[in-house]
C-alpha angles and dihedrals in degrees: 000000000000125000090251089056091050091051090055090055095058119082136180116249120293120200124208115189124205138154126239117187090336096310122115114241118192113196112208113208125186127355127350094198131135093292095040092047091062091053093044093049093059093047095046091048088060093061117106110273117237095030127113116258130194121196111214102209098176091114098032104115102176137030129181133181089270089058092045088055091054091052092047092047090053090048093049094048092048093048090052088057094047092255135120137239119196136177125222138188093010111186120231098258094047090045089054090052091051090050092049091048090051089236091117107106093021094080114037114246125206132189094239140007089250092056090047091052091051092048095047090050088051098251096262144039087265087075098050114123097006133128109270125208131174119211138168088267094052141271124325126193114193128205123183110232104161144011103201117124108260122227140178116220115207123208114188123340132284087219089071088058099047092040089050092235104133115138131174089258090060094052119095131191109238118194123226117255126196096235099029119143112185145132136199144097120322154126142201125238145116100248136026088251088060101047110023097068094050104042112143145143110333136184138180121203128170095334098320123110118200126179140173110228116216092223096120095256096097091216121131122225129204144193128205107188118204093197138015119278134185091196099055108055139147109260103213138178092187131015135165116197129192111228137183097045125261127306100201140021113212133195110206128192123181119221116268113277093006114083112198123239120235087247091054091050091052091045092053091048090049093051094045090049089057089056100037110030125062087187093061111127100174098265127093130189115204140191113188143182102203132184100219127221096181125353124207119187144172134202141185113255097194134036108258095232121153087242089060096051112144113260092238090060093231128128117278088240091059113114090243092059106026100094091049094051104035136049104208129177120247090176127033114289094197135016126192095008131131117245130199105207133192121184153112138237135208117212106216091191092061132083101263095176094109089062123079100253096200091055091043090056088055091067108039130064138160115259109201091217090066120087109254118260133181095195107055144013118209134191116190138159125194141194116208128215137182125211092019118172118262115270111279130229095251130111092210115102093197090059093045094050094046091053089056093046093049100040105027130079111251111226113157151350128209148153098270117235119222094239092066108122128223133200097193138343146184107224132191111203127206111193097212114224098173141014110214143181109264105236095169098099129164 
């Protein structure tokens, strides 16, 4: 083939616009180079502002920096209007250009236009009518479900755990509550001799209490009470409880081929809260049903009693003691499971002055198994299930979690590490206004 013939085979970009389930889909055909970018810019600018837009790149053969700029400009304009731009069916060369330009991860990318449409619509009826935002982590659809001021109530101090200073005097009996969401250190048992030697990671979620005994068997135990009891309580040396209900219910979908880490999900929620919520104080409490890609966990191997304090006198999280006191995953513990998660995050880039700093310090600590971060500190526990039912069409996290507990197969419980990756999730968000002393003791 002669050069003249080759020239006849190259075309500037052509754009075909269609609608799928009420979302604009712009099919890009040909080359989005310097010349094509000028044409595309004028056509894209004519699209209705504030509406979602998907670029179908299945027939886009070439992309240059000029074309990348057009895509980014469209993304930036849509975001300013509270809308979303997504890419789909990106071909290998164009994907390499996006990666080189560092735009990969900024605009969500899906394997097909159909998958992008489903993601931007939230993937289920639970996402209908919500506020939709696309981030580097994935797509979020927000629904308001409550207006009460959220709080975290702190019982005890995480410092007593990591300094191995728990004594019987510091342990409190905490009753079960139907809608409790909390995490901490605890155990079940009738006498101090039963529960003190085996205290470990503990979590309450929607009426279910799960804990990881430090008895050397590495097997979680759980209790699902059918009625209130003053005899069967969680004995805890540290507990943090979410109070005030949840403010928003969120449907999250990660971009195709790129599961989002728990840290990335929190970071996106932090950043969106800065834009969306005048009541944001830099701390979030979350309950989550997550479809896991790869789960990484950690768990105490010994009860952090004063009588078990390390001989070197250092914290159990110190590098010299960590491997003796914690079992942490270097490779994924679970893949393809469903996790029920309860936790909280502190945004170190936010103004945290409205929050009591002394009480805040009683909840968060640095776990050496987490990848270091200068922008947030997270504390999450998770219960894992296999064969869980598909997500429902509710916006009630209690209902969603109980369905998983009742119909799924319970397999594990851990302190959840931040590098755990998620394909999709239903998230209940508590915009924490205050961290308080928990005075409701059993």
